[in-house]
C-alpha positions in Angstrom: -33.5 -87.1 3.6 -31.3 -85.5 5.9 -32.2 -84.9 9.6 -32.7 -80.8 9.4 -35.3 -81.7 6.9 -37.2 -84.7 8.6 -37.1 -82.2 11.5 -38.6 -79.7 9.4 -41.3 -81.8 8.2 -42.3 -83.1 11.2 -42.5 -79.4 13.0 -44.7 -78.5 9.7 -47.0 -81.5 9.9 -47.4 -81.3 13.7 -48.4 -77.5 13.9 -50.9 -78.3 10.7 -52.6 -80.9 12.4 -52.8 -78.9 15.3 -54.5 -76.0 13.6 -56.5 -78.5 11.7 -58.0 -80.1 14.7 -58.5 -76.9 16.5 -60.3 -75.3 13.7 -62.6 -78.5 13.0 -63.4 -78.9 16.5 -64.1 -75.0 16.5 -66.5 -75.6 13.6 -68.3 -78.6 14.7 -69.1 -78.1 18.6 -67.6 -74.6 19.2 -64.8 -75.9 21.5 -61.2 -76.9 21.2 -59.3 -80.1 21.3 -58.4 -81.5 24.7 -55.5 -79.7 26.5 -53.2 -82.7 26.4 -53.7 -82.9 22.3 -52.8 -79.4 21.8 -49.9 -79.7 24.3 -48.3 -82.9 22.7 -48.8 -81.5 19.3 -47.2 -78.3 20.1 -44.3 -79.9 22.0 -43.5 -82.3 19.1 -43.3 -79.2 16.9 -41.3 -77.1 19.3 -39.0 -80.2 19.7 -38.9 -80.7 16.0 -37.6 -76.9 14.7 -35.0 -77.0 17.7 -33.5 -80.4 16.4 -33.8 -78.8 12.8 -31.6 -75.5 13.9 -29.0 -78.3 15.8 -28.6 -80.0 12.9 -28.0 -76.7 10.7 -25.4 -75.9 13.2 -23.9 -79.2 12.9 -23.7 -79.4 9.0 -22.1 -75.5 9.3 -19.7 -76.6 11.9 -18.9 -79.9 10.1 -18.4 -77.5 6.7 -15.9 -75.0 8.5 -14.0 -78.2 10.1 -13.6 -79.9 6.5 -12.5 -76.5 5.0 -10.2 -75.8 7.9 -8.7 -79.3 7.3 -8.4 -79.0 3.4 -6.5 -76.0 4.4 -4.5 -77.0 6.6 -3.5 -80.4 4.6 -3.0 -77.7 1.2 -0.4 -75.4 3.8 1.4 -78.8 5.1 2.2 -80.4 1.8 3.4 -76.5 0.6 5.9 -76.7 3.5 6.6 -80.3 3.0 7.7 -79.7 -0.6 9.5 -76.4 0.2 11.4 -78.1 3.0 12.0 -81.4 0.5 13.7 -78.7 -1.7 15.8 -77.5 0.7 17.0 -80.5 1.9 17.8 -82.1 -1.7 19.8 -78.8 -2.7 21.9 -79.0 0.3 22.6 -82.8 -0.3 23.5 -82.3 -3.8 25.5 -79.1 -3.3 27.8 -80.7 -0.5 28.1 -83.5 -2.8 29.2 -81.3 -5.9 31.8 -79.3 -3.3 33.2 -82.7 -2.4 33.5 -84.5 -5.5 31.8 -87.3 -6.3 33.6 -89.7 -4.1 31.7 -87.8 -1.1 29.6 -90.4 0.6 26.8 -89.3 2.5 26.8 -91.3 5.5 23.6 -91.6 8.0 24.3 -90.2 11.8 25.3 -92.7 14.1 22.8 -93.8 17.0 22.7 -91.6 19.8 22.3 -92.1 23.6 23.9 -95.3 25.0 24.3 -97.3 22.0 27.0 -94.6 20.4 29.4 -95.1 23.6 29.5 -98.7 23.0 30.8 -98.9 19.5 
């Protein structure tokens, strides 16, 4: 059970106990529960409701971030595939235009190391 639903259960139980306690006390001796008991029940119910709302907002935010991440991964994969096709086509075109004896040589080192060669 997730945090949100535990908070909803705690709020429901707190409000039910508060209402039941006040009704029973009113029926038995015509009064109400002590102020401290009423405040404790209402405070725990209010805190649980706030916690449930925050947990729901966190869950929604997490779902949006997950969807955005999946979209970005798909888009980057598509861009990589497209770029990879262009680069391989460039190398194949170069080899075809220069004959089979043309070698594709990687670039040399840049910076200080290139001047020492």
